[in-house]
N, C-alpha and C positions, 0 to 999 in steps of 0.2 A: 782458793775459796770460791765457792759458787754461792750465788744469792738469788732468791726469788721472793715475790711478795703477792699478796692477794688482798683486795679491798672489797668488803661487802657493805652495802648500804643497809643498815639495820632497820631503818624506818620502812623502807620499801620491800625488804626481804629479797633483794636482788644484788647481783654483782655490780660494783660501782665502776661503770665504763668511763674511760676518758680522764681518769685522775692522773695528774702529772706527779712524778716522784723524782726527787733529786737525791742521788746517793753521794755522800761526802765522807771523807776520812779525816780523823783528827791529825793535825800536823803542828807540833809545837803548841802554841796557845790559840791556834785558829783551826779552820776547816778548809780542806782542799777538795774540789770537785773530782768525782770518779766517773759518774755517768748520769744521764737523764733518761727517763722512760715514761711511757703513758700506758695505763692499764688497758687491756684488750676488752672484747665483748664479754668475756667471763670475769672481768675485774682483776686480771692477773698480769704480772710481769714474770714470765716463766723462767727467763734466763737473761741476766744482765750482760751487756757486751764487754764486761771488764772483769778481770780477776785481780785480787789484791792480797795483801798479807794480813797477819794477825794485827790486832790493835782495836781502837775505838772507832766506830763508824756511826753514821746516822742516816736515816731516810727522812726526807722532808716531803710530806704529802700535801698537795694543793687542794685541800678541802674547801677552801673559800670559793675558788673558781668552779669546783665541781658543783657545789650547791647553788651558786649564782647562775650557772647554766640551766638550773632547774627552777629558777625563780624562788629559791628558798633561802631565807636568812639563816646565818649560822653564827655561833659564838666563837668558833675556831677558824680563822682564816687559813691557817696551816696547822698540821699535826707533825711534830718532830719526834721520832723514835730513835733514841740513842742506844746502842748495844755494843758489847765487847766480844770480839772474835779471839778465842784462845787457840783454836785448832784450824790453821789455815787450809787444811786438806778437807775439811768437812763442808757439807752443804748447809746453808743457813736460810731459813724461810721466816719472813716477817709478815704475818697477817695483820690486818687492821679492820676492826668492826667500827663503822662510822655512822654517826647520826649528826644532826645539826647542833646538838647541845651536849654531846657526849661521844667518847671513843674508848675503845679497848684494844689491847694488843697482847700477844703472847709469843713465845718461841715455838714456831711450828716445825714441821718435819718435812 
């Protein structure tokens, strides 16, 4: 499985540069770390340094730190997106549209 992500700052209408993202996979009743990354100048993590298998995964976006770095208050200190991979050979793209008081995500391509 390959994985990428893209974070856009919906208030500013720009890529969200410098957002930390933690990738974890479900293991039993808990979560185990897979990889960590930081969005680039285009708000992207184009390719994670790990491959994994089918199952339930999550990305934890450091939205609180991102907005704190801009001097902006936010209601969401982090955003967690949980998704299930059924085809381990497919590419999965998880975009996040982010603002201080709302967020949206969808399955990208």
